[in-house]
N, C-alpha and C positions, 0 to 999 in steps of 0.2 A: 371694292371694285372701283376702278377709275371712271370718272365721268368727264365729259367735255366741258370746257369753260364757256362763258357767254359768247366768245369769239369762235368757238369750234365749228359751228355750221359754216362760217366764212373761210376758215383756214383749212379745213379738211380737204376741200377740192384742190387746194394749192399744193397738197402733199401727195403727188401721184403714186409714190411708192408706199404710202400709208405707214411711214416709219414713225411710230409713237413710242413714248416711254412714260412711265408713271412719275409724276411730280406732285407730292403732297395730296394724293387722291384725285388728281386731274390728269387727263391726257396732255402731253407736251410733245411737240414735234421734235424728233431727233434730228431731222434734216429735211429741207425742202428741195435742195438742188442735188444733182447727181454727184457732185464733188464738193467736199467741204471748203475748198479754197474759194469757190464762187461766193458763198455766204460770208466767209471771212473777209474777202476783198470788198464786198458790198458795205459791210459795217465800217471798215477802215477807210474806204475811199468815197463812199456815197452815203447811203442810209439803209437801215434795216428796221423792221418792226418785229418785236418779240412779245409774245403773249406771256406776261408775267403775273397773270391772275392767280396762279398757285402760291405766290408769296403770301405769307400771313400778314394781315392788315388789321390795325387797331386804331380806334379813336380814343384819345386820352383827353379828358375834359374836366373842368371844375376849377374852383378857386385856387387849388394847390397844384394844378397841372404843370406849371412852369417849375415848381419846386421838385415835382416828381421827375420830370425830364432831366433836371440838373442832378438829381440824386443818382439816377440809374446809368446814364451814358457818360462817356469820358470827355466829351467836349464841353466848353463853357456855354451852357444853355442861355445865359443872359445875353449872349451875342446873337442868338437866333431870333431874327425879326419876323414879324408877321409877313407871310408870303415868301419866306426863305426856307431853304432845305439844308439840313446837315446830313452828311453821310458819317456814320459813327458806329463804334462798337460799344458794347456794354459788358462789364466785367462782374464777376462774383466778388465776395469779400476778400479773396486771396489774390485778386488781380488777374485771374484767368478769364479769357474772353469767353463769354456765353454765346454771343451771336453778333451780327452786324446788320445794318440796314439804313434806311432813310427816315428822317424825322422832319416832317413838314409842318411848320407853324401856320395853321389855318386862320386863327384870330388870337386875341389876347389870352384866351383860356382854353384853346382847343388845338390839338395836334393830330396828324395822321402819321402812324408809325408802321414801317414794313420790317419784316424779319423773314429769314429763311426757314426757321424752325418755330414750332409753337412756343409762345412766350407768355400767354395769358396768366397762367398760374404764377410764374416767376415775377411778372410785373405786379400782380396783385399782392404777392408776399412782400415786395419791396415798396408798396404804397401804404403800408401800415402807418397809421398816425397822420396821414394826409387826407384832405378832403378832395378826393379825385375819383373820377369814374373811368374805368378802362373797359371798353367794349370791343370784342372781336367782330370785324366786319368783312372777313375774308370771303364768305360766301355771297355777300350782297354787293361787293365792290370788285368789278373786273378792272384789269389794268393792262396797258400796253406800254412797252418801252420803245420809243422811236429814237434810235441812236445812230450816230455817224456825222461826218462833217457837213452833209447836205440835209440833215434832218429838219432844220428850220425851214428850208425851202419846201420840203415835202409837206410839212405841217401847214404852211401858208397856202400851198396849192390845194390841199385837201379841204381847208376850212374857208378859204377866200378872205382870211383875215391876216393882218400884219402882226407879227410877233417880234418886231424889231425892238420894241421897248422892254422885252422880257430879258433881263440880265441872267447871267450864269447862276445856276442853283437858286432860281427864283420861280415863283408860280403865280398863276392867276386862274380864276374860275371862268368858265365859258359854257355855253350851251351848244352842243354839237348834235344836230338831229334832234331826237327825242330824249337824249341822255344829258344829264348835268355832268360836267366834267371839271376836273382840276388839272391844268397843264403845268408841269414843272419843267423848267429848262436847265440843262438837257435831261432827258430821262423819261420819267413815267407820266402817263396820262391815266388817271383813275376815273372810271365811269360809275355813276350810280343812276339807275333808272332803267327804262325798258328799251 
């Protein structure tokens, strides 16, 4: 049975038709506006917030975390700097795409990884021989995607902080309200806390 995300109490009143669909065990809004072109135009011309909490989220850490990231996904992990994000896919031994998502390097030996489908078992199978810990944090980490050409303006207005220094596909940690968050530009804001 589907449940609401951490943001559901705030988003449900904004969905007057109560149009929900199931996404990885969570309620996800099918539409907020009466016509799909309203939401489409908002994200193309202004900004939109999308609750992406149902994405599967993992923390990869340990002395061999960088080696694991380099082993599994198709991009050159040695070019992923602390505070930077790669969008990448990962393939099986035959070159078939298993899934895709974002890989955020949080520090020298810790990464946050998102995926559309459950990957914990597959990641752990591919971590054999490496000193790495892979923890699923999907249920304890809510996430919003603020997207569109005016998203930086919206983020700055909402937080009262400047994000002018945050380059494309980079991130930084912030405290917003009572929640600790990690903001990645552009794209996701992941929240941990109450």
